[in-house]
N, C-alpha and C positions, 0 to 999 in steps of 0.2 A: 497496562491498565488492569487486566484480570488479577495480576499478582498484587497490585496495590489494593484492589478490592478485597482480595482474600486476606491480605495482611490486616486491612482495616477491620474486617469482620472478626478475625481471630483476636486482635487486640481489644476490640469492643467486647467480645465475650469474656476475655480475661478481666477487663475493668468492671463489667457487670458482676462477675463472680466475686471480685474483691470488694465491691460496694456492698453486696448482699452479706458477705461475711462480716464486714465492719458494722453494718446495721444489726446483725444477729448478735454480735459481741456487745454492742451498746445496749441491746434489749435484755440479754440473758446473763451477762457477766458483770456483776455489780462493781467489783474492784477496779476494772479498767473501762467501764462504760463511758466515763467522761472523755477519756483519751480516744476511744474508738469513735465517739460522736464527733469530736473536733477534726479527726482525720477522714471521716466518712466522705466528704466532698472531693477528696484528693484524686481518686481514680477517674471520676467523670471530668474533673477539671483538667487533668492531663490529657485525656482523650479529646475533649473539646478544643484544647489548645493546638492539637495536631491534625484534627480532621474537620470535615465539612460541618457546618452548623446543623443542617437538617439531619445528617447522620448522627450527630452528637445528641440531638433532642430525641431521636428514635431510640438510641442506646439508653438514655436516661429513663424513657418511658418503660422500656423492657426491664430495666433495673428495679424501678418502683413496683412493677407488676409482680416480679419474682419475690420481692420482699413479703408479698401477701401470703406466700406459702410458709413463711417462717413465723409470722406474727398475726395473720388475719387482717381484718379491716382496720383494727386499731393502730397497726404499724404504718399504714399507708400515709396518713397525714405527716408523720415523722419523716418517712423516707422521701416524701414529696419536697419538703423543705430543703433537705440536704442534697438531693439530686439536683434541684433547681440552683442551689448555691454553686455546686460544682460546674454546671453548664455555663452559668453566667460568668464565673471566674475564668473558665477556659476560653470562652468566646472573646471576653475582654482582652485576654492575653494574646490571642490570635490576631486581634485587631490593633495590637500595640497601644492600648489605652494606658493612661497614667494610673498610678496606684490610688490616687484620690478618686478617680472615676470608678475603679474596681471596688473601692470601699463604699461609695455611694450606691452603685448599682447592686452590690451584694446586700447592703442594708435594706434597700427598697425591695429586693427579692424576698428577703426574710419577712418583711412586713406584709407583702402581698400574699405570700404563701401561708403565713400565719392567719391572715384574715380569711382566706379561702377555707383553711382547715377549721377555723372557729365557726364559720357559717355552716359548713357541712355537718360538724358535730352537733350544732344547735338545731338545724332543721331535720336532719335524718335521724339522729340518735336522741334528740331532745335533751341534750346534756350540755349545760353551761359550765365548762371547766373553770372559767374565771370566777364566776359566782361561787362555785363550790370551794375554790381555793381561798376566797375571802372568808367564807363561813368557817372553814377549817382553821384559818389564821385567827379569827375572832375567838373561836372556842379555845384555842391554845392560849391566847392572851388572857382570857377570863379565868382559865384554870391556873395559870401562873400567878395572877393577881390574888386569887383565893388562897393559894398556897403561901404567898408572901404575907397576906393578912393573918392567916392562921399562925404563922411563925413569929411575926413581929407585932401583931395586934393593930397594925396600921395599914391602910390601903395606899399603894403607890400612886394610883390614878383613880379619880372619881368616875362614875358611870357616864357623866356628861362629857368629860375629857376623852374617855374611850370612844364614845359615839362620834365626837368631832374628829378624832384621829382616823376612824374608819371611813367617815364621810369624805374626808380629804384624800384618803388613800384610794377610794373608789373613784373619786373625781379625777385624780391624776393618772388613771389607768392608761389613757391614750399616750400621754407623754412617757410614762414608765415603759410601756411596750415599745415605743419608738426608740428610746434610748437603749433599751435592752437589745433590740434588733441590731442597732449599729455597733453596740459593744460586742455582740456575738460575731458580727461580720468582721470587725477589726481583729478579734482574737483568731478567727479562722484563717484570714488571709495572712496574718503575721506568722502563723504556724506553718501553713501549707506552701506559701510562695517560696521560701528558701528551699524546700524539698523539691518543688517543681523546677527551680533553677538548677539543682543538682541533677535533675532528670533531663536536662537539655533544653528546657523551655526558657525563652527570653523573658525575664521578669523585671519590671520597673522598681524603683526604690522610692521610699518616702523621703522627703526633705526632713532635716532635723527639726525636732519640736521647737527649738529655740528660734528657728527661722519662720515659724508659722505666723501668717498674718491673715486673719479672717476678714471677710468683707466689712467695710465700715457701716454698711446698711444694717448689720446686726445691732449696732448701737442704737440706731433710730428705731428699730422694731422694739427694742427693750424700753426706750423712753416712751414710746407710744403706749405700750402695754402698762408700764408703770403709771403713766398719767391717767389712763382709764381706771386702774385699780385705786388710785388715790382720790380722784375727783368724782368719778361716777359711782364708785363703791358698789359694784354689782352685788346683789343678794346671793347668799349661798344657795346653790342648787340651780340657779338660772343659767341659761345657755352662755351668756356673756361671762359669767363667773367661771364656768368650766373652761371656756376658751382662754381666758386670761391666765388662769392658774396653770394650765398645761403649757401655754407658750412661755410663761415665766420660768417654769421648770427647765424647759429645753434651753432657753436663753441663758439661764444661770450656768448650766453646764458648759455652754459654748464660751461664755465670758470667763469661766474658771480656767478652761483650757488656754484661752488667750492670755490670761494673767500668768499662768504657769510658763507659757512661752516667753513672756517678757522677763520673768524672774531668771529663767535659765539663760536667756540672752545676756542679761546683765552680769550674771555669775561667770559666763564664758568670757566676757570681756575683761573681767577682773582676775579670775583664777582659772586653772585648768579643771573643767568639770568632768568628774569621773562618773561611771555608771552608778556607783554607790550613792554619790551625792544627788544624782538625778532622782533615784528612788526615794531618798530621804526627803527631798523637796516635795515630791508628789504626795508622800505620806503626811507631811506636815500641812499640806494644802487642804486636807480633808477637814480637820477641826478649825482651820483658819480660812474657810472658803469665802467668808464675807470680805475679808481683806483681799484675797486673791481676785475676787470678782471686781472689786474697786480698782485694782491694778489693771485688770483687763479692760475696764471702761476707759481708764486714763490712757492706756496704750492705743486703743482704737480711736479715741477722741482727739488725741494730740500726737504729733509725730515726735515723741520723746526718744525714740530709738536713734533718730538722727542727732539729737542733742547729746545723748550719751556717747555716740560714736565720735562726734566732733570734740567733745571734752576729753575723751580718752586719747585721741590723736594729738591734741595739744599738750 
């Protein structure tokens, strides 16, 4: 037992040091900062997958505390997010959870820690980084429009259109943050889980995208939100308008994923789908997202996969 404790402490110290180094690289080395950021949760994920939960949380707290000495208070919110991600991934792997569970728990962790960081910076430092980002974006857009007008003599957007664009952008911040959190979670686990597997950690696998079937209840949610938008027509700026717009945005993404799943399923039944073709289909889905959403609705609403399967077998 003493040997195990000593080993745990030694490896914990090594993982803390590695985490601090990755955070420092992400903070001070511009060219590789994105790579270091994506790998930052890896040391704590490995440690949490191999050691006790309380011990893992303690190591993560120490790691966050030590990052204070390389970046001050401003680095703590950043390190909190990635330390929490590492612990959640590691504990989920230790408990033998599915990859979908890891994705959902990691995405929720990003959302919760981001909300905590936002409240801390808002209350303690009186700095709203979301509002500041919106103002910087608007200033950049206005300068670009002025430059375009001076070169061409015509304005690409009117002032009213620009105002409406930014009102919509501000309204959809909750959905945008939620989607970004889960996208970040997906990228991080996709990069780090194969490395953890090589390090001896048992890692689950995602089923192929072509086999994905989202719950049919998503279609009902979409129909309810669509009905409210069409018949009640909530006014811009009202609470109901904000809720409907954000739910619509999230449901569009989910239905697009479902549509892509069916398209890849259909292609797989007809021809051999290569990785290049998968990437090509995903890229084509971006400009054709309305059609892909329709395919997703049909796939969820009707059991057309069974019809396709029966037809192919005949």
